[in-house]
C-alpha positions as CSV (number, residue, x, y, z in Angstrom):
1,M,0.0,0.0,0.0
2,E,2.8,2.4,0.9
3,N,4.5,1.8,-2.4
4,C,1.3,2.7,-4.3
5,M,1.0,6.0,-2.5
6,F,4.7,6.7,-3.2
7,I,4.3,6.1,-6.9
8,E,1.1,8.2,-6.9
9,K,3.1,11.0,-5.3
10,M,5.8,10.8,-8.0
11,R,3.0,10.8,-10.6
12,Q,1.4,13.9,-9.2
13,S,4.8,15.6,-9.0
14,L,5.5,14.8,-12.7
15,L,2.0,16.0,-13.7
16,S,2.5,19.2,-11.7
17,I,5.8,19.9,-13.5
18,E,4.1,19.1,-16.8
19,R,1.3,21.5,-16.1
20,I,3.6,24.4,-15.2
21,N,5.8,23.8,-18.2
22,R,2.9,23.6,-20.6
23,N,2.0,27.2,-19.7
24,D,4.3,28.3,-22.5
25,G,2.2,26.6,-25.1
26,S,4.2,23.5,-25.8
27,N,2.5,20.2,-26.3
28,Q,2.5,17.2,-24.0
29,F,5.1,15.2,-25.9
30,V,7.6,18.1,-25.9
31,T,7.0,18.8,-22.3
32,R,7.4,15.2,-21.2
33,L,10.5,14.9,-23.3
34,G,12.0,17.9,-21.6
35,I,11.2,16.5,-18.2
36,A,12.9,13.2,-19.2
37,R,16.0,15.0,-20.4
38,S,16.1,17.0,-17.1
39,L,16.0,13.8,-15.1
40,K,18.3,12.0,-17.5
41,V,15.9,9.1,-18.1
42,S,14.0,7.9,-21.1
43,L,10.6,9.3,-22.1
44,A,9.2,5.8,-21.5
45,T,10.1,6.0,-17.9
46,I,8.2,9.2,-17.4
47,E,5.2,7.9,-19.3
48,N,5.2,4.7,-17.3
49,I,5.2,6.5,-14.0
50,I,2.5,8.9,-15.1
51,R,0.4,6.0,-16.3
52,L,1.1,4.0,-13.1
53,R,2.7,1.1,-15.1
54,V,5.5,0.7,-12.6
55,K,5.7,-1.3,-9.3
56,T,8.5,0.7,-7.8
57,V,10.5,3.9,-8.4
58,N,14.2,4.1,-7.8
59,G,15.0,6.2,-4.7
60,A,17.5,8.3,-6.6
61,L,15.0,9.0,-9.3
62,A,12.3,9.9,-6.7
63,I,14.7,12.5,-5.2
64,Q,15.5,13.9,-8.6
65,I,11.8,14.2,-9.4
66,N,11.2,16.0,-6.1
67,R,14.0,18.4,-6.7
68,L,12.8,19.1,-10.2
69,H,9.3,19.7,-8.9
70,I,10.6,22.2,-6.3
71,S,12.8,24.0,-8.8
72,T,10.0,24.2,-11.3
73,I,7.6,25.7,-8.7
74,E,10.3,28.2,-7.6
75,A,10.9,29.2,-11.2
76,E,7.2,29.7,-11.9
77,R,6.8,31.7,-8.7
78,A,9.6,33.9,-9.7
79,R,8.1,34.4,-13.1
80,L,4.7,35.3,-11.7
81,E,6.2,37.7,-9.2
82,N,8.2,39.4,-12.0
83,E,5.0,39.7,-14.1
84,R,3.2,41.2,-11.2
85,E,6.0,43.7,-10.6
86,L,6.0,44.7,-14.2
87,A,2.3,45.2,-14.2
88,V,2.5,47.4,-11.1
89,Q,5.6,49.3,-12.6
90,F,3.8,50.1,-15.8
91,N,0.5,51.0,-14.1
92,L,-1.5,48.6,-16.0
93,A,-5.2,48.6,-15.3
94,L,-5.5,45.8,-12.8
95,D,-8.6,44.6,-11.1
96,P,-8.0,44.7,-7.3
97,D,-9.7,41.3,-7.0
98,E,-7.3,39.9,-9.5
99,M,-4.3,41.3,-7.7
100,D,-5.6,39.8,-4.4
101,E,-6.0,36.5,-6.2
102,V,-2.5,36.7,-7.5
103,E,-1.1,37.5,-4.1
104,T,-3.0,34.6,-2.6
105,L,-1.7,32.2,-5.2
106,L,1.9,33.4,-4.7
107,E,1.5,32.9,-1.0
108,E,0.2,29.4,-1.5
109,A,3.1,28.7,-3.7
110,R,5.5,29.9,-1.1
111,A,3.8,27.8,1.6
112,R,4.0,24.7,-0.6
113,L,7.6,25.3,-1.3
114,R,8.3,25.6,2.4
115,K,6.4,22.4,3.0
116,L,8.3,20.5,0.3
117,A,11.6,21.8,1.6
118,R,10.8,20.6,5.1
119,K,9.9,17.2,3.8
120,E,13.2,17.0,1.8
121,K,15.2,18.0,4.9
122,S,13.6,15.3,7.0
123,A,14.0,12.6,4.4
């Protein structure tokens, strides 16, 4: 049972990385290929984890996936903060509700990163 939950966690991390990376408009194949290259594994390995076709995931690969997930979230957070700063700098017409939503999402991302960092330190 534990192994199934562990594999599901790796699957969710890979899907999260994919979702963030697809924001630039690339397709699923290109995004997954980029993830595989970042992890230095084959595309089939990524596909098999996502489709739950594996019984175990190597511990070193799990650590790599977790680190890539954290760095991807950090990069996305930095990109969003930069966009927000540019919008404020150029006095773009922004809806206050949208700005509040952006601030909330950024704080959630920061909290999630802190949580992931604590888990990584304890592991």
